[in-house]
C-alpha positions, 0 to 999 in steps of 0.5 A: 755595902755592909760587910755583915750583908746577907748572901745573895740567893739565886734559888729558892727552896722548893716548897712541898706540895700538900694536895687537898682532898677532892671528890668528883669525876675525874677523881673517881676516874684516877681511882679507877685507873689506879686500882686497875692498873695496880691490880694488872701490875701484882696479879699479871705475873701469876697468869699461866700460859700453855705453851707445851711440856718443856716451856714455862707456862707464866704468861708474861715472863722475862727468862734472863737465863735462857735469854727468852721473853714471853708474852702470851703466845708471843716469844722473842729470842735475843736474835729477834730483838727488832720485834721489841724495837717494833713494840718501842716504837708502837708504844711511842707513836700511841703515846704520841697520838693520845697526847695529840688528841687529849694532851697529857692524860697518861701523865694524869692518870696511868704513869707509874709515878702518878699511880704511886704517888697518889697512893703514897699522898692517900696514905699520908692523908689517912694517918696524918689528915687532910691538906691543913693538918698535914701542912701543920704537922710538917711545920711543927716541932718534933713531938711524940704525935708527930714521931709516930705519924711520920714513923707510921706513913713511912713504914706503910711507904716502905711496905708498898715500895718493897710490894712494888719491888717484890711484884717487879721481880716476879716478871723475871722468875717463875712467880709460884716457885719465887712466892714459895722461896719468899714464903719459906725465906729462902730467897736468891741474893740476886732477886733480894738486891733487886727487891731492895733497889726498887723498894728504896727508888719507889719510896723515894720517888713517890715519897719525897720527889713527886711532882719533881720527877714530872718537872725535872726528870721526865723528859716528855714534859719537855718535848710534849709541846711538840705534839700540841696544837690548837686542837688539843684537849687540855685543862683550860681556865675559861678567862672571859667568864671568870675574869674580873676574879674577886671574893664573893658574898652569898646575894651579891650580884655577879654583874660587872665581874667574873665567876672566879671567886679567888677561893684557890680551890684549883690550887689546893688540890693540884698535885704539882702545885700549879694555878691553872688560871695562868694558863697552860704550863708544862708542870700540868699533868692534865689529872682534871683535879682542878676541875673537880674542885672548881665544879664542887666550888660552882656548885655551891655558889649556884653557877654553872660548872666548866669554868675549868674543863678540858677544852682546846685553844680553838673552841676557846677562840671561837666562842670569844667570838660568838662562834659555838661549833662542835669538838673536833678531836681527829684532824690531819696529824692524828691520822698521820700517827694512825697511819704509822701505827698500823704500818708497824703494827701490820709489819710486827704481826706479819713477822710473827705470824711467819716467824721461823721456827728454826733459823741457820747461821754460818759465818766463814773463818776469816783466818785462815780463809782457807787451807790448801792440803797435801792432796791439792784439795782446798779446806774451808772452815765455818761456824755453824749455829742452828736455832731451835725455837720449838719446845721438842728436841730436833734432829738435822741434816746439814749439806753444802750445794754449789760445789762439786765434790765438797766433802763435810767433816764436823769437828767437836768432841764425840762423833758428830756427823752433819746427817745427824745434828741434835739440836735441843729444844729452845736452844742453840747448837754450835757446831764447827764444820770443814767443808773441803773440795777439789780446788775450782777454777774461780777464786771464790765460789759461791755456795748454799748450805742446806738444812733439813729434818730427818724426813728430808724436807728442806727447813733453811737455807744459808748462802755462804762462800768457798774460797781457793785463792788470796783475793 
């Protein structure tokens, strides 16, 4: 072997995908989905929801300083993270259900990566031209034309990225107030940092990474096959009808050959650059653009549409056998998903409908467990937390039941009495309490702390212990 032999290359460079413009049913659906989703994303922070005088009126708000999350009538505290868990479970199972029924339609129409990539490709096409012109420009040397077209394209991308980051921070701040700060160039540095980070991430993901996010970064593409079966609706190429493929001239007979004329239109419009004629692939995001492209070609050569279409493996196999049956979408496994959604959704709804406006939490001291005073009484210390989830200040009365002769003494700055504990609106009241009682016979005594409002009505209870000797 020659010493000057070229080194062995184990990896090929990733070829950039230049999707061709196509128009049809699924392209229209994608445009409608894009406009709708972007409209919701950019406008939702400005929706108002009246929660009362002392509560924020933004319909969707994650208030980090106050540690609250608001979604219309739903209000989630940090102590209620189980609601967030339930919502995430519902979202995941819903995605599994949709995937089981219709394949990767989420990826093709609603995924943020897809939506912003579509928008970036549209900008690229408007400035640089369609597929052939973009490919030629990409390979050409740096001329004035290339410089201004690339500069304009990337400038618009950065503006879109900045609008994306700007809209995101509105969900964490009062939108009208932040908008006014932006207009007057008086924006907090923390907000500016987030906008810059999100601008760059959108710019990189939708401008450069694109299909590589779906192929290498997104875990959904890796485990989607676990939710597929032979009755899942997927993008399918009818091989029996299409093969043997080959070029076709107008007027030639179709006898002895398939309807696929090997025009590669389906490949040219694919946003991830695959050939659907090779069968279902992990990269396919089920956007349906190859269907639009193929149907357009079929119309031009006077053949029926549907060479590429949404179909199931079961239907394809049955048609090969001459059996034509109605498409079966819902089946046993899909009802399992419906069942899980019903159970989790019911639990969340029950929790929200029965959500307590006040919570009491008591933590017994661990060191020391108790203190014996000079008069023979035993004293235990407790940390008390009272959660007031209403939007008004409240006053409470705290007492202990279950042990005779018990006396409560509150510790803290100022005069704090157990029969008048004030907890401000939407806040947590922290109190320090000492409970003293004659030494009981038992080493460990079960007690109950009772929280009442000023009218005397019982609001909340908490079971605890009173310890008088070391165990």
